[in-house]
C-alpha positions in Angstrom: 4.9 -4.9 -9.9 1.8 -5.0 -12.0 3.4 -7.3 -14.6 4.4 -9.8 -11.8 0.7 -10.4 -11.3 -0.3 -10.9 -14.9 0.4 -14.6 -14.9 -1.8 -15.3 -11.9 -4.9 -13.2 -12.7 -6.4 -12.4 -16.1 -7.1 -8.8 -17.1 -10.8 -8.0 -17.5 -13.0 -5.1 -18.6 -15.0 -5.5 -15.5 -14.2 -2.8 -12.9 -12.5 -4.0 -9.8 -14.6 -1.9 -7.5 -18.4 -2.2 -7.2 -21.0 -0.9 -4.8 -20.6 -2.3 -1.3 -24.0 -4.0 -1.3 -23.1 -5.8 -4.6 -19.9 -7.0 -2.9 -21.8 -8.4 0.0 -24.2 -10.3 -2.3 -21.4 -11.7 -4.5 -19.0 -12.8 -1.8 -18.7 -16.6 -1.3 -16.2 -18.7 0.7 -14.0 -18.6 -2.4 -13.8 -15.8 -4.9 -14.3 -16.9 -8.5 -11.6 -14.4 -9.6 -8.7 -12.9 -7.6 -9.0 -9.2 -6.9 -6.1 -6.9 -6.8 -6.4 -3.2 -5.7 -3.5 -0.9 -6.2 -4.0 2.5 -4.6 -1.8 5.5 -5.7 -2.6 8.1 -3.1 -2.2 11.6 -4.5 -2.0 10.5 -8.2 -3.5 13.0 -10.7 -4.4 12.6 -14.4 -2.8 16.0 -14.9 0.6 14.2 -14.5 -0.4 10.7 -15.6 -1.9 11.6 -19.0 1.2 13.5 -20.3 3.3 10.5 -19.1 1.0 8.2 -21.1 1.5 10.3 -24.2 5.3 10.1 -23.7 5.2 6.3 -23.6 5.8 6.0 -19.9 3.8 4.0 -17.3 3.1 1.2 -19.8 1.6 -1.2 -17.2 -0.8 1.5 -15.8 -1.8 2.5 -19.3 -2.6 -1.1 -20.1 -4.9 -1.3 -17.2 -6.6 1.9 -18.3 -6.9 0.7 -21.9 -8.3 -2.7 -20.9 -10.4 -1.6 -18.0 -12.4 1.4 -16.7 -11.0 4.7 -15.6 -12.2 8.2 -14.7 -12.0 11.0 -12.3 -13.1 9.9 -8.8 -15.8 11.8 -6.9 -14.1 12.4 -3.6 -15.3 13.5 -0.1 -14.8 16.4 2.2 -12.6 16.8 4.1 -10.2 15.5 1.5 -7.9 13.7 4.0 -6.3 10.5 3.0 -7.3 8.3 6.0 -10.9 9.5 5.8 -11.2 8.7 2.1 -9.4 5.4 2.1 -11.7 4.3 5.0 -14.7 5.2 2.9 -13.4 3.3 0.0 -12.9 0.2 2.2 -16.2 0.4 3.9 -18.7 2.2 1.6 -19.5 4.5 4.5 -19.3 8.3 5.0 -16.9 9.9 7.6 -19.9 10.4 9.8 -20.6 6.7 9.8 -17.0 5.3 10.1 -15.6 8.0 12.4 -12.3 8.6 10.7 -11.6 12.3 10.4 -7.8 12.6 10.8 -4.4 10.8 10.8 -4.3 9.6 14.4 -7.3 7.2 14.5 -6.5 3.6 15.4 -8.0 0.7 13.5 -9.9 -0.5 16.6 -11.8 2.8 16.7 -13.2 2.5 13.2 -17.0 2.3 13.7 -17.9 -0.1 10.9 -16.7 -3.2 9.1 -14.3 -2.8 6.2 -14.1 -5.1 3.2 -11.3 -7.2 4.7 -13.5 -7.8 7.8 -16.3 -9.0 5.5 -13.9 -11.1 3.6 -12.6 -12.8 6.7 -16.1 -13.6 7.9 -16.6 -15.5 4.6 -13.2 -17.3 4.8 -11.6 -15.3 2.0 -7.9 -14.9 2.3 -6.9 -11.2 2.2 -3.6 -9.4 2.1 -3.2 -5.7 3.0 0.0 -3.6 2.6 0.2 0.1 3.2 -3.5 0.6 3.8 -4.2 3.5 6.1 -5.9 3.1 9.5 -4.9 -0.6 9.8 -2.8 -0.2 13.0 -3.0 -2.1 15.3 -3.3 -4.7 12.6 -6.7 -6.5 12.5 -6.6 -10.3 12.9 -7.8 -11.1 9.4 -7.6 -14.3 7.4 -4.4 -13.4 5.7 -1.7 -10.7 6.4 -1.6 -7.0 7.3 1.4 -4.7 6.9 0.0 -1.3 8.3 0.4 1.9 6.3 1.6 5.4 6.9 1.2 7.1 10.2 1.1 3.8 12.1 2.4 4.4 15.6 4.0 1.0 16.0 5.8 -1.8 14.2 3.2 -4.5 14.7 2.0 -6.6 11.8 -0.2 -9.6 11.3 1.3 -12.1 11.5 4.1 -10.9 13.7 6.7 -12.6 11.5 6.3 -9.7 9.0 7.3 -7.1 11.5 10.9 -6.6 10.2 9.6 -4.6 7.2 7.9 -2.2 9.5 11.0 -1.9 11.7 13.0 -1.0 8.6 10.4 1.6 7.6 10.3 3.1 11.1 14.1 3.6 11.2 13.5 7.1 10.0 12.3 8.0 13.5 15.0 8.6 16.1 13.6 6.1 18.6 13.9 3.3 16.0 17.5 3.9 14.8 19.7 0.8 14.4 23.4 0.1 14.8 25.1 -1.3 11.6 25.0 -4.8 13.0 21.3 -4.5 13.8 20.6 -3.0 10.3 22.4 -5.9 8.7 20.4 -8.5 10.6 17.2 -6.6 9.8 18.1 -6.5 6.1 18.5 -10.3 6.1 15.1 -10.7 7.7 13.5 -8.5 5.1 15.2 -10.5 2.4 13.6 -13.6 3.7 10.2 -11.9 3.7 10.6 -11.0 0.0 12.8 -8.0 -0.6 14.6 -8.8 -3.9 18.4 -8.7 -4.2 17.9 -6.2 -7.0 16.2 -3.8 -4.5 19.1 -4.2 -2.1 21.6 -3.5 -4.9 19.7 -0.3 -5.8 19.6 0.7 -2.1 23.4 0.4 -1.6 24.5 3.5 -3.6 21.5 5.4 -2.3 22.6 4.9 1.3 26.0 6.2 0.4 24.4 9.3 -1.1 22.3 9.8 2.0 25.5 10.0 4.1 27.0 12.6 1.8 23.9 14.6 0.9 22.4 16.8 3.7 19.7 18.4 1.5 16.4 17.5 3.0 14.3 17.1 -0.2 16.9 14.8 -1.8 17.1 12.6 1.2 13.3 12.6 1.6 12.7 11.3 -1.8 15.5 8.7 -1.8 14.3 7.1 1.5 10.7 7.1 0.6 11.3 5.6 -2.8 13.4 2.8 -1.3 10.7 2.2 1.3 8.0 1.9 -1.3 10.1 -0.6 -3.3 10.8 -2.8 -0.3 7.1 -2.8 0.6 6.1 -3.7 -2.9 8.6 -6.6 -2.9 7.3 -8.0 0.4 3.7 -7.5 -0.7 4.1 -9.6 -3.8 5.9 -12.4 -2.0 3.4 -12.6 0.8 0.4 -12.4 -1.5 1.8 -15.5 -3.3 2.7 -17.2 -0.1 -0.7 -16.7 1.5 -2.5 -17.3 -1.8 -4.7 -14.3 -1.2 -7.9 -13.9 -3.1 -8.3 -10.2 -2.2 -5.0 -8.2 -2.2 -4.7 -4.5 -1.5 -1.5 -2.5 -1.9 -1.5 1.3 -1.2 1.5 3.6 -1.7 1.7 7.1 -0.3 4.9 7.8 -2.3 3.2 10.1 -4.8 1.3 12.1 -2.2 4.3 12.4 0.1 6.6 13.5 -2.7 4.0 16.0 -4.1 3.8 17.8 -0.7 7.4 18.7 -1.0 8.0 19.0 -4.8 4.7 20.3 -6.2 5.9 23.9 -5.9 8.6 23.1 -8.5 6.1 21.6 -11.0 
């Protein structure tokens, strides 16, 4: 996914994230350079660095080599929705009011970077960002992230990808005919044929494999791939200037598999 953006935005040694006051000062109706934020929730250098040395993760290593990297200073409590809201707002939990996984976007007590961008006419795309449900009506698109309680998106035409993701819940199960129709809608939104081809054998394995951990990883990995496909397509279609993609795959997997590391 990182490589697919390389033709549209040049790599730079300038860090992508700056102090929130600096962002406010620099924002104009049109950004001079497109900004892409990719968030890997739960990623740790303890795993990443050995993979670098083994020649894996070449795209991520290129970003580290050509940009800036380090160990983030986090917040307490170390809860994902709280921290991601602080990243997007520059505010502490006491200021933004997000302390757990059930807070709705409308209850966040401060503006976040996409609110500021919309006020300045900057096109923004959000995919997977936590605490974005119900989706805000920004200048661009929003596909809410994990722990969203509904399938709503902005605009509503993107809803099929959320419906596909929510199928893991009993109340959102689909018949084969409904699933086929939903797959076609997701294809039109940007899911690549290659991703569907990779999904076909996995779905067969899910039917045969009753082991929870195996099924958990396979479904989460497919979901992350579909989200990434749609994000890339929609960011290009909307011509977003500020684009933010967050994946919870590493964190969700680690909760179940870390004991085996």
